[in-house]
KEVEXRO-818352 format. One record per residue (C-alpha): residue in one letter; residue number from 1; x, y, z. Coordinates in Angstrom, 3 decimals. Example, Ala and Ser with C-alpha at 12.3 -4.5 7.8 and 13.67 -1.06 7.14 Angstrom:
# KEVEXRO-818352
rest;nr;px;py;pz
a;1;12.300;-4.500;7.800
s;2;13.670;-1.060;7.140
END
This chain:
# KEVEXRO-818352
rest;nr;px;py;pz
m;1;-16.626;-7.743;14.773
n;2;-16.901;-10.125;11.862
f;3;-14.268;-10.547;9.159
k;4;-15.954;-8.178;6.685
k;5;-16.322;-5.383;9.242
r;6;-12.743;-5.891;10.426
i;7;-11.435;-5.573;6.854
l;8;-13.534;-2.433;6.309
h;9;-12.327;-0.976;9.602
n;10;-8.676;-1.599;8.724
l;11;-9.228;-0.175;5.238
i;12;-10.685;3.038;6.661
k;13;-7.730;3.407;9.034
t;14;-5.195;2.909;6.235
s;15;-3.388;6.042;5.089
f;16;-4.408;7.723;1.845
v;17;-1.001;7.139;0.242
t;18;-1.340;3.397;0.935
k;19;-4.862;3.307;-0.505
l;20;-3.723;5.228;-3.580
f;21;-0.713;2.932;-4.014
f;22;-2.759;-0.256;-3.950
t;23;-5.508;1.315;-6.075
c;24;-3.034;2.290;-8.808
l;25;-1.400;-1.124;-8.583
a;26;-4.771;-2.862;-8.859
i;27;-5.869;-0.688;-11.793
m;28;-2.661;-1.520;-13.631
m;29;-2.531;-5.234;-12.776
f;30;-6.233;-6.059;-13.154
p;31;-6.378;-5.847;-16.974
i;32;-3.107;-7.754;-17.222
l;33;-4.471;-10.535;-15.029
m;34;-7.705;-10.580;-17.000
v;35;-5.750;-10.920;-20.248
l;36;-3.698;-13.711;-18.663
i;37;-6.801;-15.604;-17.519
i;38;-8.691;-15.134;-20.785
n;39;-5.670;-16.106;-22.890
y;40;-5.020;-19.157;-20.748
y;41;-8.573;-20.472;-20.947
r;42;-8.783;-19.610;-24.622
s;43;-5.473;-21.307;-25.423
a;44;-6.460;-24.251;-23.224
q;45;-9.717;-24.659;-25.144
i;46;-7.951;-24.350;-28.499
s;47;-5.290;-26.854;-27.419
k;48;-7.976;-29.207;-26.178
d;49;-9.977;-28.951;-29.398
q;50;-6.881;-29.450;-31.523
a;51;-5.747;-32.377;-29.373
i;52;-9.169;-34.037;-29.577
y;53;-9.235;-33.561;-33.348
s;54;-5.683;-34.937;-33.660
n;55;-6.454;-37.904;-31.420
q;56;-9.561;-38.730;-33.431
k;57;-7.435;-38.631;-36.570
v;58;-4.789;-40.808;-34.945
i;59;-7.224;-43.440;-33.674
n;60;-8.893;-43.637;-37.090
q;61;-5.561;-43.831;-38.901
t;62;-4.344;-46.482;-36.463
a;63;-7.544;-48.458;-36.955
a;64;-7.145;-48.157;-40.718
f;65;-3.581;-49.458;-40.525
l;66;-4.703;-52.340;-38.302
e;67;-7.490;-53.134;-40.741
y;68;-4.982;-53.110;-43.579
k;69;-2.710;-55.450;-41.647
v;70;-5.614;-57.750;-40.747
s;71;-6.804;-57.740;-44.368
s;72;-3.315;-58.610;-45.628
l;73;-3.057;-61.527;-43.232
n;74;-6.557;-62.660;-44.144
n;75;-5.562;-62.621;-47.790
i;76;-2.526;-64.806;-47.095
v;77;-4.678;-67.328;-45.215
n;78;-7.271;-67.238;-47.980
i;79;-4.606;-67.861;-50.606
i;80;-3.490;-70.941;-48.715
s;81;-7.087;-72.073;-48.127
f;82;-8.177;-71.817;-51.747
d;83;-4.962;-73.041;-53.346
e;84;-5.719;-75.894;-55.747
e;85;-2.801;-77.980;-54.537
v;86;-3.830;-77.540;-50.918
q;87;-7.402;-78.494;-51.733
t;88;-6.170;-81.613;-53.562
v;89;-3.871;-82.758;-50.791
l;90;-6.465;-82.197;-48.016
q;91;-9.083;-84.150;-49.934
t;92;-6.781;-87.139;-50.711
s;93;-6.928;-90.034;-48.242
g;94;-3.941;-91.284;-46.319
d;95;-4.292;-94.733;-47.893
y;96;-3.552;-93.236;-51.263
y;97;-0.274;-91.832;-50.004
r;98;0.708;-95.105;-48.380
e;99;0.393;-96.800;-51.746
n;100;2.083;-93.913;-53.599
l;101;4.905;-92.725;-51.436
g;102;6.456;-90.818;-54.278
k;103;3.304;-88.895;-54.795
w;104;3.219;-88.175;-51.084
m;105;6.742;-86.783;-51.139
i;106;6.061;-84.600;-54.195
q;107;2.791;-83.153;-52.879
t;108;4.125;-82.472;-49.376
t;109;7.028;-80.646;-50.951
d;110;4.609;-78.599;-53.032
m;111;2.550;-77.907;-49.920
k;112;5.594;-76.655;-48.066
n;113;6.489;-74.388;-50.952
i;114;2.998;-72.931;-50.936
i;115;3.098;-72.373;-47.202
y;116;6.601;-70.954;-47.242
n;117;5.495;-68.453;-49.823
s;118;3.283;-67.010;-47.094
y;119;6.410;-66.311;-45.086
t;120;7.464;-63.723;-47.613
t;121;5.806;-61.301;-45.168
s;122;7.666;-60.920;-41.871
d;123;4.360;-60.723;-39.999
i;124;3.696;-64.524;-40.088
t;125;6.323;-66.600;-38.339
s;126;4.755;-70.038;-38.824
v;127;1.820;-71.770;-40.543
r;128;0.162;-75.017;-39.553
l;129;-2.473;-77.068;-41.350
y;130;-4.980;-79.228;-39.460
m;131;-6.504;-81.795;-41.859
k;132;-9.046;-84.585;-41.800
k;133;-7.255;-86.569;-44.493
g;134;-4.053;-85.796;-46.377
p;135;-0.432;-86.455;-45.387
a;136;-1.013;-85.704;-41.686
s;137;-2.913;-88.946;-41.406
f;138;0.190;-90.655;-42.717
e;139;2.783;-88.630;-40.815
e;140;2.283;-85.630;-38.444
t;141;4.838;-82.804;-38.426
d;142;4.944;-79.262;-36.975
m;143;3.399;-78.095;-40.215
f;144;0.832;-80.863;-40.677
k;145;-1.485;-82.041;-37.917
t;146;-4.557;-84.171;-37.907
l;147;-7.776;-82.370;-37.064
t;148;-8.756;-85.019;-34.552
s;149;-5.833;-83.917;-32.329
a;150;-7.401;-80.437;-31.995
e;151;-11.111;-81.233;-31.760
q;152;-11.110;-81.312;-27.955
s;153;-9.285;-78.000;-27.546
e;154;-10.930;-74.706;-26.514
w;155;-9.815;-72.841;-29.593
y;156;-11.427;-75.448;-31.882
k;157;-14.783;-74.777;-30.249
r;158;-14.454;-71.105;-31.176
v;159;-13.678;-72.088;-34.767
e;160;-16.715;-74.349;-34.891
n;161;-18.978;-71.458;-33.834
m;162;-17.886;-69.085;-36.573
e;163;-19.150;-68.836;-40.113
m;164;-17.443;-70.947;-42.769
f;165;-15.566;-68.250;-44.618
n;166;-14.698;-66.078;-41.601
t;167;-11.385;-65.979;-39.829
t;168;-10.907;-65.706;-36.120
w;169;-8.055;-64.419;-34.016
i;170;-7.097;-66.574;-31.074
p;171;-4.371;-65.745;-28.526
s;172;-1.629;-68.317;-28.797
e;173;-2.015;-69.127;-25.101
f;174;-4.654;-71.607;-26.334
f;175;-1.953;-73.515;-28.241
e;176;0.912;-75.463;-26.795
s;177;3.988;-73.321;-27.177
e;178;6.793;-72.024;-25.000
k;179;6.353;-68.534;-26.394
a;180;2.572;-68.657;-26.797
n;181;1.910;-65.395;-24.947
q;182;4.025;-63.530;-27.472
y;183;1.828;-64.446;-30.464
i;184;-1.667;-64.074;-31.814
s;185;-2.951;-66.759;-34.195
i;186;-5.181;-66.225;-37.212
v;187;-7.355;-69.314;-37.722
k;188;-9.613;-70.179;-40.684
r;189;-11.502;-73.261;-41.779
i;190;-10.528;-74.473;-45.241
p;191;-13.785;-75.066;-47.136
d;192;-14.302;-78.013;-49.420
l;193;-14.599;-76.386;-52.842
n;194;-16.658;-79.320;-53.992
n;195;-19.140;-78.748;-51.166
i;196;-18.757;-75.328;-49.535
i;197;-20.886;-76.176;-46.519
k;198;-18.134;-78.590;-45.454
y;199;-14.516;-78.001;-44.667
v;200;-11.482;-80.217;-45.191
g;201;-9.123;-78.633;-42.671
i;202;-8.018;-75.603;-40.685
v;203;-5.157;-73.255;-41.368
k;204;-3.441;-71.390;-38.473
g;205;-0.889;-68.666;-38.844
d;206;1.134;-67.271;-35.918
i;207;1.796;-63.519;-35.859
p;208;3.953;-61.878;-33.147
k;209;1.946;-59.533;-30.947
q;210;4.770;-57.100;-31.460
v;211;3.452;-56.510;-35.000
f;212;0.249;-54.981;-33.633
q;213;1.876;-53.405;-30.601
q;214;4.177;-51.359;-32.818
i;215;1.106;-50.034;-34.595
i;216;-0.751;-48.923;-31.429
i;217;2.430;-47.481;-29.938
q;218;2.440;-45.073;-32.850
a;219;-1.080;-44.034;-31.752
a;220;0.271;-42.716;-28.421
t;221;0.252;-38.973;-29.162
t;222;1.381;-38.022;-25.625
v;223;3.729;-39.498;-23.049
n;224;0.918;-40.804;-20.825
t;225;-1.433;-42.002;-23.566
s;226;-2.649;-45.569;-23.068
a;227;-3.999;-47.783;-25.855
a;228;-5.313;-51.341;-25.949
l;229;-6.510;-53.814;-28.565
y;230;-8.921;-56.465;-27.279
n;231;-11.324;-59.008;-28.801
s;232;-14.973;-59.813;-28.220
f;233;-14.055;-62.403;-25.583
g;234;-12.487;-59.679;-23.394
e;235;-8.956;-60.887;-24.128
t;236;-6.233;-58.288;-24.640
i;237;-4.436;-58.680;-27.927
t;238;-1.816;-56.069;-27.081
s;239;-1.589;-52.805;-25.161
t;240;0.699;-49.931;-24.285
g;241;0.683;-47.404;-21.439
d;242;-0.803;-47.643;-17.943
q;243;-1.874;-51.266;-17.544
q;244;-3.989;-50.494;-14.470
i;245;-6.507;-48.540;-16.512
l;246;-6.405;-50.957;-19.471
d;247;-8.217;-53.785;-17.731
v;248;-10.804;-54.935;-20.281
s;249;-13.607;-55.331;-17.728
v;250;-13.013;-51.795;-16.473
l;251;-12.971;-50.437;-20.006
k;252;-16.211;-52.195;-20.901
d;253;-17.867;-50.836;-17.769
i;254;-16.801;-47.260;-18.665
i;255;-18.014;-47.736;-22.235
a;256;-21.407;-48.913;-21.001
k;257;-21.809;-46.110;-18.418
n;258;-20.838;-43.343;-20.821
s;259;-22.582;-44.836;-23.857
i;260;-19.434;-44.431;-25.936
s;261;-19.812;-45.328;-29.591
t;262;-17.161;-47.248;-31.565
d;263;-16.782;-44.611;-34.267
g;264;-13.487;-43.145;-33.009
v;265;-15.038;-39.942;-31.555
m;266;-13.272;-38.792;-28.356
h;267;-15.381;-38.610;-25.175
k;268;-14.595;-37.058;-21.807
i;269;-14.553;-39.607;-18.951
t;270;-13.335;-39.803;-15.360
l;271;-11.266;-42.758;-14.272
n;272;-9.551;-43.089;-10.894
d;273;-10.351;-39.412;-10.170
k;274;-8.559;-38.321;-13.327
e;275;-10.072;-36.912;-16.486
y;276;-9.356;-38.586;-19.831
q;277;-10.365;-38.287;-23.457
m;278;-11.460;-41.773;-24.557
g;279;-11.959;-43.020;-28.093
i;280;-13.019;-46.476;-29.371
r;281;-12.827;-47.871;-32.887
s;282;-13.904;-51.288;-34.150
i;283;-11.457;-53.108;-36.438
s;284;-13.148;-54.643;-39.448
g;285;-11.925;-58.116;-40.497
a;286;-11.430;-59.054;-36.819
d;287;-13.528;-59.057;-33.665
w;288;-11.267;-56.382;-32.206
q;289;-11.749;-52.955;-30.700
l;290;-9.060;-50.307;-30.379
v;291;-9.285;-48.136;-27.235
m;292;-7.230;-45.007;-26.660
l;293;-7.101;-43.032;-23.371
v;294;-5.423;-39.610;-23.339
p;295;-5.107;-37.764;-19.957
n;296;-6.503;-34.243;-20.031
e;297;-3.364;-32.981;-18.320
d;298;-1.355;-34.190;-21.325
i;299;-3.724;-32.371;-23.662
l;300;-3.345;-29.143;-21.673
v;301;0.407;-29.368;-21.212
s;302;1.095;-26.746;-23.873
a;303;-1.585;-24.442;-22.468
i;304;-0.145;-24.870;-18.966
l;305;3.333;-24.087;-20.290
y;306;1.932;-20.986;-21.988
r;307;0.126;-19.993;-18.788
n;308;3.284;-20.392;-16.715
q;309;5.224;-18.240;-19.137
l;310;2.551;-15.535;-18.968
f;311;2.498;-15.792;-15.181
i;312;6.256;-15.256;-15.015
i;313;5.911;-12.241;-17.319
v;314;3.157;-10.802;-15.103
l;315;5.268;-11.336;-11.985
i;316;8.189;-9.527;-13.610
m;317;5.870;-6.682;-14.642
f;318;4.413;-6.568;-11.131
f;319;7.770;-6.255;-9.374
c;320;8.971;-3.721;-11.941
s;321;5.823;-1.636;-11.566
v;322;5.807;-1.508;-7.743
p;323;8.537;1.211;-7.480
f;324;6.957;3.122;-10.365
v;325;3.483;3.063;-8.773
y;326;4.965;3.984;-5.392
l;327;6.710;7.026;-6.853
i;328;3.505;8.164;-8.568
s;329;1.303;7.702;-5.475
n;330;3.917;9.309;-3.233
s;331;4.255;12.258;-5.616
i;332;0.489;12.781;-5.739
t;333;0.065;12.618;-1.971
r;334;3.191;14.612;-1.055
r;335;1.390;17.946;-1.415
l;336;-1.630;16.513;0.422
r;337;0.688;15.677;3.303
l;338;2.045;19.234;3.155
l;339;-1.524;20.529;3.324
k;340;-2.284;18.230;6.264
k;341;0.772;19.477;8.153
h;342;-0.135;23.071;7.278
m;343;-3.663;22.549;8.673
k;344;-2.259;21.209;11.939
n;345;0.075;24.190;12.246
v;346;-2.783;26.607;11.563
t;347;-5.035;25.093;14.249
a;348;-2.154;24.772;16.717
n;349;-1.144;28.434;16.300
g;350;-4.611;29.947;16.506
f;351;-5.000;30.394;12.749
d;352;-1.940;32.662;12.734
v;353;0.303;31.015;10.087
e;354;1.750;32.221;6.812
p;355;-0.126;30.984;3.674
l;356;1.290;27.855;1.964
d;357;2.333;27.867;-1.697
n;358;1.189;24.396;-2.833
g;359;0.891;24.640;-6.630
n;360;-1.838;25.808;-8.964
d;361;-3.853;22.618;-9.573
e;362;-6.808;21.305;-7.576
i;363;-4.646;20.665;-4.496
g;364;-3.196;24.184;-4.785
e;365;-6.703;25.637;-5.055
l;366;-7.756;23.624;-2.015
t;367;-4.742;24.974;-0.089
k;368;-5.542;28.569;-1.076
s;369;-9.180;28.097;-0.084
f;370;-8.111;26.735;3.293
d;371;-5.750;29.677;3.879
d;372;-8.573;32.081;2.975
m;373;-10.905;30.267;5.337
a;374;-8.263;30.308;8.096
g;375;-7.781;34.066;7.651
k;376;-11.511;34.691;7.811
t;377;-11.842;32.386;10.819
k;378;-9.056;34.274;12.586
g;379;-10.866;37.553;11.997
l;380;-14.190;36.077;13.105
l;381;-12.625;34.719;16.300
k;382;-11.184;38.123;17.124
e;383;-14.508;39.792;16.391
q;384;-16.386;37.200;18.418
y;385;-14.029;37.702;21.352
r;386;-14.435;41.482;21.142
l;387;-18.204;41.260;20.877
g;388;-18.397;38.746;23.682
y;389;-16.315;40.911;25.910
e;390;-18.386;43.971;25.080
i;391;-21.666;42.095;25.570
q;392;-20.428;40.804;28.902
n;393;-19.516;44.323;30.044
l;394;-22.729;45.694;28.614
e;395;-24.818;43.209;30.560
l;396;-22.882;44.082;33.696
r;397;-23.393;47.781;33.056
i;398;-27.081;47.182;32.495
l;399;-27.246;45.155;35.693
q;400;-25.361;47.854;37.558
s;401;-27.477;50.680;36.201
l;402;-30.802;48.861;36.393
i;403;-30.455;46.875;39.563
n;404;-33.999;45.931;40.182
p;405;-35.898;49.178;39.689
h;406;-38.660;47.690;41.798
f;407;-36.306;47.544;44.736
l;408;-35.374;51.198;44.269
y;409;-39.002;52.249;43.971
n;410;-40.050;50.245;47.003
t;411;-37.194;51.648;49.075
l;412;-37.972;55.199;48.133
d;413;-41.634;54.539;48.902
m;414;-40.627;53.174;52.264
i;415;-38.592;56.297;53.050
y;416;-41.518;58.426;52.070
w;417;-43.999;56.727;54.361
m;418;-41.483;56.653;57.205
s;419;-40.927;60.366;56.830
m;420;-44.646;60.897;56.733
k;421;-45.218;58.876;59.839
s;422;-42.598;60.374;62.076
q;423;-39.192;61.899;62.267
v;424;-36.997;58.976;63.430
p;425;-33.361;57.930;62.848
n;426;-34.528;54.985;60.769
i;427;-34.974;57.305;57.833
a;428;-31.393;58.380;57.988
n;429;-30.230;54.772;58.325
a;430;-32.263;53.662;55.366
v;431;-30.974;56.455;53.202
k;432;-27.428;55.738;54.331
a;433;-27.790;51.985;53.601
l;434;-29.281;52.697;50.211
s;435;-26.437;55.033;49.381
q;436;-23.865;52.475;50.474
f;437;-25.611;49.745;48.423
y;438;-25.475;51.723;45.207
k;439;-21.946;52.824;45.906
l;440;-20.819;49.190;46.173
s;441;-22.931;48.149;43.185
l;442;-21.609;50.732;40.814
g;443;-18.093;50.963;42.254
h;444;-15.493;52.460;39.952
g;445;-16.457;50.400;36.880
e;446;-14.282;47.368;37.787
d;447;-15.523;43.876;36.896
i;448;-13.562;41.930;39.512
v;449;-13.775;42.672;43.230
t;450;-12.718;40.965;46.441
l;451;-14.955;38.491;48.198
g;452;-14.967;40.856;51.189
k;453;-16.484;43.728;49.195
e;454;-19.044;41.375;47.640
l;455;-20.078;40.219;51.123
e;456;-20.320;43.859;52.295
h;457;-22.531;44.608;49.304
v;458;-24.847;41.720;50.136
q;459;-24.911;42.663;53.803
t;460;-25.985;46.224;52.922
y;461;-28.736;44.792;50.703
v;462;-30.042;42.584;53.547
i;463;-30.008;45.594;55.964
i;464;-32.236;47.527;53.594
q;465;-34.569;44.531;53.121
n;466;-34.804;44.066;56.910
m;467;-35.806;47.711;57.239
r;468;-38.544;46.929;54.747
f;469;-39.651;43.612;56.188
e;470;-39.243;44.400;59.932
n;471;-36.054;42.360;60.434
h;472;-37.646;39.102;59.311
i;473;-34.391;38.084;57.523
l;474;-31.608;36.563;59.573
f;475;-28.350;36.885;57.586
v;476;-25.305;34.783;58.618
i;477;-21.791;35.023;57.100
d;478;-19.374;32.133;57.817
v;479;-16.322;32.883;55.679
p;480;-12.700;32.542;56.903
q;481;-10.898;35.880;57.046
e;482;-8.114;34.663;54.716
l;483;-10.639;34.226;51.901
y;484;-11.903;37.830;52.057
s;485;-9.114;38.910;49.703
c;486;-10.003;36.365;46.987
k;487;-10.980;37.959;43.682
i;488;-14.421;37.127;42.265
v;489;-16.742;38.415;39.541
k;490;-18.711;41.421;40.748
i;491;-22.381;41.182;41.802
i;492;-22.884;37.426;41.813
l;493;-24.086;37.089;45.423
q;494;-26.682;39.889;45.607
p;495;-29.005;38.471;42.900
l;496;-28.884;35.093;44.616
v;497;-29.729;36.637;48.021
e;498;-32.506;38.684;46.441
n;499;-33.908;35.522;44.835
a;500;-33.743;33.731;48.215
i;501;-35.621;36.540;49.955
m;502;-38.285;37.278;47.364
h;503;-39.000;33.765;46.093
g;504;-38.002;31.740;49.121
i;505;-38.448;33.358;52.509
r;506;-41.133;35.927;51.675
e;507;-43.369;33.235;50.257
k;508;-43.267;31.324;53.534
e;509;-46.024;31.681;56.009
g;510;-44.948;34.576;58.265
g;511;-42.281;35.707;55.785
k;512;-39.397;34.932;58.176
g;513;-36.227;32.974;57.422
t;514;-32.461;32.628;57.499
i;515;-29.869;33.109;54.771
s;516;-26.311;31.919;55.320
i;517;-23.179;32.340;53.191
s;518;-20.065;30.195;53.704
a;519;-16.883;29.696;51.676
v;520;-14.081;27.091;51.569
d;521;-10.926;26.513;49.550
i;522;-10.907;22.983;48.001
d;523;-7.685;22.276;46.109
g;524;-7.474;25.764;44.637
v;525;-11.211;26.029;43.908
l;526;-13.195;28.610;45.894
q;527;-16.612;27.244;46.793
i;528;-19.164;29.761;48.042
t;529;-22.333;28.226;49.456
l;530;-25.572;30.187;49.906
k;531;-28.415;28.534;51.818
d;532;-31.925;29.626;52.695
d;533;-34.819;27.961;54.522
g;534;-37.485;29.277;52.161
v;535;-40.258;27.415;50.366
g;536;-37.819;25.600;48.085
m;537;-38.414;24.430;44.507
n;538;-39.109;21.313;42.516
e;539;-36.714;19.894;39.893
e;540;-38.370;21.658;36.951
q;541;-38.117;25.047;38.682
v;542;-34.446;24.440;39.510
a;543;-33.695;23.461;35.885
s;544;-35.471;26.562;34.525
l;545;-33.262;28.891;36.595
l;546;-30.162;27.991;34.540
e;547;-31.905;28.182;31.155
k;548;-31.481;31.317;29.073
p;549;-34.680;33.286;29.684
r;550;-36.882;34.433;26.884
e;551;-37.254;38.074;25.955
n;552;-38.669;40.406;28.666
k;553;-37.910;37.812;31.390
g;554;-35.441;38.050;34.252
y;555;-31.725;37.479;33.575
g;556;-30.530;37.170;37.211
i;557;-29.493;33.531;37.820
w;558;-28.677;32.761;34.154
n;559;-26.649;35.993;33.930
i;560;-24.531;34.985;36.926
s;561;-23.905;31.484;35.519
e;562;-23.032;32.851;32.053
r;563;-20.643;35.505;33.442
i;564;-18.810;32.906;35.534
r;565;-18.549;30.562;32.521
l;566;-17.268;33.315;30.229
t;567;-14.779;34.535;32.848
y;568;-13.402;31.241;34.175
g;569;-14.387;28.558;31.652
n;570;-17.001;25.817;31.350
s;571;-15.626;23.881;34.359
y;572;-16.968;26.540;36.761
g;573;-20.415;27.934;37.537
l;574;-23.474;27.367;39.712
h;575;-24.922;24.229;41.226
i;576;-28.442;24.542;42.637
s;577;-30.228;22.009;44.810
s;578;-33.599;22.514;46.462
v;579;-36.203;20.641;48.480
p;580;-39.800;21.907;48.512
d;581;-40.820;23.401;51.922
m;582;-37.257;23.021;53.219
g;583;-35.094;25.476;51.316
t;584;-32.546;25.961;48.573
t;585;-28.745;25.646;48.360
v;586;-26.626;27.357;45.719
i;587;-22.920;26.488;45.356
i;588;-20.669;28.809;43.353
s;589;-17.389;27.293;42.089
i;590;-14.638;29.574;40.793
p;591;-10.848;29.296;40.738
k;592;-9.185;30.811;43.799
r;593;-7.259;33.975;42.887
END
């Protein structure tokens, strides 16, 4: 039995009250669960849409703020680059300052004032000028450096590859500094205003990475949001959040695989078996890109909280409704249980039980209909018993009054011819035997006789038949004397003996044969065995003997079997066995009384 069939089998065996209880509970809880599921998915979708919209706004606002910051810093560098005093100093040779030390001191002081003015913003912590000429060629300081000292560095190569008026952002790790990894440097070539295809120096401003980190931290809309700012060289400017997922090479690979544009639109991605919303935005004025990764579980946190609250409410409703549903189902089925018990009592007491008052609704109507049916059934059973009893007696009376008219006619014919032939005592014996036969057959109207009287009746019948057939029938009785007093149904042996003579022995060649009757007591069951050595029968003939005959056919063997069954029950009756050309055996089984 597979799982489905086992479930169905157990469901069928479950009581009606249990089925009704769970059905009512399911009907009540199903719409609630459906509302819970629909509300959860709807609220989850709304939360997700709102979160995506908010994150797109945040990433664009953050990018705008970064662009504003980058633009401000670019403006400061441009102010320094295009300052007239700066241009003059960077274009003046060192020899001039050696000959005019006073001039050197005045102009360097002016230069410092110009540079220090850039410090009015807290974003730039230091400024350095790299120059081909100017005071650095005369004396190098932290603020003034010769350009030749930087020409072999890696960062200078980047500056050489950019356009003249562009700025570049270089991590301070490229510069010698104890705290280089804490800064990002803005670098710009200072063009020669007399010949703009040439430059006279480089200006470098150092900005703490913290300036930009504070901006992207504000972009973290959830606890687990990660954000990173990196340049075109794959170098991280600053980042916040899970550093494992902010590796620039990993981010670039995801961007390429998912074809994510840099317009700030959020895209769904999968990273390390987790789902994220990812947005990218280019920062104008710098070769930077801002990346923001928001876990989906953070986006759905409010929807999950809402779902959990609804789930708790449903659980409370479920536990509160269980007693209520149980009371309803129990109340509905209580009268059904009363009806069930009433039905059992009716069948157990032979349909003789007082009617049950079980209400006026459908169950009450069903109860009244059952009581009406039980009353009618009781009457029908009584009528059937009466009719059966009468039919049984009627058949017996018919059998007693019409015991083989052919036999009577033949016997009377025999007496006639015997009387015609000669006056011998045989006539008197025949008449006496015939009288005794009918006396035993008709009796005093009783239905039950002793086995002894039934054997005497059969013996008288065989005497008459032997007178007719010149003693060709040998009749043997082998019954213990103590069984002669057993009560049996009347006239069950004679039809069997008649059948053995007429259809068994008389059909043999010579018409001679033996009939024997024996009886034994087997555990309270009286078994009477009748054997003959006649022509016997095949299986079909044996089977037809116990079938109810059609109209105008003989009722002998079937009548005996039916009378025994009606008198003693279906466990008793006839058993016939026969072998062609060897004879027939009939065993009668009735309870010993």
